[in-house]
C-alpha positions in Angstrom: 9.3 0.5 4.0 12.1 0.5 1.4 10.5 0.0 -2.1 12.1 -0.8 -5.4 11.0 1.9 -7.4 9.8 1.3 -11.2 9.7 3.9 -13.6 7.2 3.6 -16.5 5.9 5.9 -19.1 2.1 5.8 -19.7 0.9 4.6 -23.2 1.1 1.5 -25.1 4.4 0.6 -23.2 3.1 0.8 -20.0 0.4 -1.2 -20.8 2.2 -4.0 -21.9 4.3 -3.6 -19.0 1.9 -3.8 -16.5 0.3 -6.8 -18.4 3.7 -8.3 -18.3 4.0 -7.6 -14.3 0.6 -8.9 -13.8 1.3 -12.2 -15.5 4.7 -12.6 -13.4 2.4 -11.9 -10.3 3.1 -8.5 -9.7 -0.2 -6.7 -9.4 -1.4 -3.1 -9.0 -5.4 -3.5 -8.3 -5.4 0.4 -7.5 -3.9 1.6 -10.8 -6.9 3.1 -13.0 -5.4 4.3 -16.3 -7.7 7.3 -16.2 -6.1 8.6 -13.1 -3.9 11.6 -12.7 -2.1 10.0 -10.2 1.7 9.5 -10.8 2.6 6.9 -8.0 1.2 3.5 -7.5 2.5 0.6 -5.0 1.8 -3.0 -5.7 -0.5 -5.2 -3.6 2.1 -6.9 -1.8 3.8 -3.2 -1.0 7.3 -4.2 -2.7 7.0 -2.2 -5.7 6.5 1.5 -6.2 5.4 2.4 -9.7 6.2 5.7 -10.7 4.7 7.4 -14.0 7.3 9.9 -16.0 7.7 10.7 -19.6 9.2 7.9 -21.9 12.1 10.3 -22.6 12.6 10.9 -18.8 12.7 7.5 -17.7 16.5 6.8 -18.4 17.2 10.2 -16.5 15.4 9.1 -13.4 16.9 5.6 -13.3 20.8 6.9 -13.9 20.2 9.5 -11.0 18.9 7.0 -8.7 15.3 8.2 -8.3 14.3 5.0 -9.6 15.9 1.7 -9.2 14.6 0.3 -12.7 12.9 1.4 -15.5 11.1 -0.1 -18.5 11.7 2.0 -21.6 11.9 1.7 -25.4 15.7 1.5 -26.6 15.2 4.4 -28.6 15.2 6.8 -25.6 18.5 5.0 -24.3 20.2 5.4 -27.6 19.2 9.0 -27.6 19.7 9.9 -23.8 22.8 7.6 -23.4 22.4 7.1 -19.4 25.1 5.7 -17.5 22.9 2.6 -16.5 22.6 -1.3 -16.8 20.5 -2.4 -19.6 19.7 -6.0 -18.6 16.6 -7.4 -20.4 15.2 -6.9 -24.0 11.3 -7.4 -23.3 10.9 -7.8 -26.9 7.6 -5.7 -27.2 7.1 -2.3 -28.8 9.0 -3.5 -31.7 10.2 -1.1 -34.4 13.4 0.4 -35.8 15.2 3.7 -36.4 15.3 4.8 -40.1 16.3 7.8 -42.5 13.3 8.6 -44.6 12.7 11.4 -47.5 11.7 11.5 -50.8 12.8 8.4 -53.2 15.8 9.3 -55.0 17.4 11.6 -52.1 21.2 11.5 -52.3 22.8 11.1 -48.8 26.1 11.4 -50.2 25.6 14.6 -51.8 28.2 17.6 -51.7 27.7 19.6 -48.7 25.9 19.2 -45.5 23.0 17.0 -45.1 20.3 18.7 -43.1 18.4 16.1 -40.9 15.1 16.8 -39.0 14.3 14.3 -35.8 13.2 14.0 -32.4 16.5 11.8 -31.8 19.5 14.3 -33.0 22.0 12.3 -31.0 20.7 9.0 -32.7 20.7 11.0 -36.0 24.3 12.3 -35.7 25.9 8.8 -34.4 24.4 7.0 -37.5 25.7 9.6 -40.1 28.9 9.9 -38.4 29.8 6.3 -38.6 29.3 7.0 -42.6 31.3 10.0 -42.6 28.5 12.2 -43.7 28.4 15.7 -42.5 24.9 16.8 -41.3 23.2 19.6 -39.7 20.2 18.3 -37.2 17.1 20.1 -36.5 15.4 19.2 -33.6 11.6 18.6 -33.8 9.3 17.4 -31.1 6.3 16.2 -33.7 5.4 16.0 -37.1 8.9 15.0 -38.2 7.5 13.8 -41.6 6.6 17.5 -42.7 10.0 18.5 -42.7 11.2 17.3 -46.1 7.6 18.1 -47.4 8.2 22.0 -46.7 11.7 22.1 -47.5 13.1 22.3 -43.7 15.1 19.3 -44.1 16.6 16.8 -46.5 15.6 13.7 -44.6 14.2 12.7 -41.4 15.3 10.2 -39.1 12.7 8.9 -37.0 10.8 5.6 -35.6 9.0 3.4 -38.0 6.5 0.9 -37.4 4.3 0.3 -40.6 5.6 3.1 -42.5 2.1 4.4 -43.1 2.6 7.9 -42.2 5.4 8.0 -44.3 3.8 6.9 -47.6 0.8 9.2 -46.8 3.1 12.0 -47.0 5.4 10.9 -49.9 8.2 9.5 -48.3 10.0 6.3 -48.1 12.5 4.5 -45.9 16.0 5.3 -47.4 18.1 3.5 -45.0 17.1 1.3 -42.0 19.4 2.0 -39.0 18.7 -0.2 -35.7 16.3 -2.3 -34.3 14.1 -0.9 -31.4 12.0 -2.8 -28.8 11.4 -2.4 -24.9 14.2 -2.8 -22.4 14.6 -3.3 -18.7 17.2 -0.8 -17.4 18.6 -0.6 -13.7 20.6 2.0 -11.7 23.9 1.2 -11.2 24.2 1.7 -7.4 20.6 -0.1 -6.9 22.3 -3.1 -8.6 24.7 -3.2 -5.9 22.9 -2.0 -2.9 19.6 -3.7 -3.5 21.1 -6.7 -5.6 18.9 -9.4 -3.8 15.8 -7.4 -4.5 16.8 -6.4 -8.2 17.6 -9.8 -9.1 14.4 -11.2 -7.4 12.5 -8.5 -9.6 14.3 -9.5 -12.6 13.6 -13.3 -12.6 9.9 -12.4 -11.7 9.6 -10.4 -14.7 11.6 -13.2 -16.7 9.4 -16.0 -15.5 6.3 -13.7 -16.9 7.8 -12.9 -19.9 8.8 -16.8 -20.7 5.0 -17.7 -19.9 3.7 -14.9 -22.3 6.3 -16.2 -25.0 
């Protein structure tokens, strides 16, 4: 059996995605959120679901290990994979932002030091403005960087801004809206065209019914 392989990351995105799939009639009865299993099959044995890290979803899809993936736009921007981005599923909405202490001059003389989990996104944003930066890649607690003097500002995903406020930081610039997207491997889009389009149309139906 040749399955259509779907890459997902565990967490809130996966939960919303599974609900969307269920609403579209695609069910994974054996899926247990407490399980350590990484591969599941839908009840109709048409979809193989694999769980990977969110940052790796674009890589799996780009390299054909997954035909399709559901992932946040932030990871697409950061990884810049050679894939097709076909649907904005409109959940997991937030935005990229530059944050730091109020009054921080982003156009100061010299190089701005930026800490971020997303150095590629940060560089693209500041390059567009002609601002020279040095990026520091951090994998967590990014808000700490300006507080202890490691960086002038941070680039991060912001939902409510609560964590920023609790650490004395504020949004200095909003960058780009983020939401969850459906991405497709380019080869699969051709070789499994009918199945990919059927999956997309089924997903659209579930999404429209929710909307």
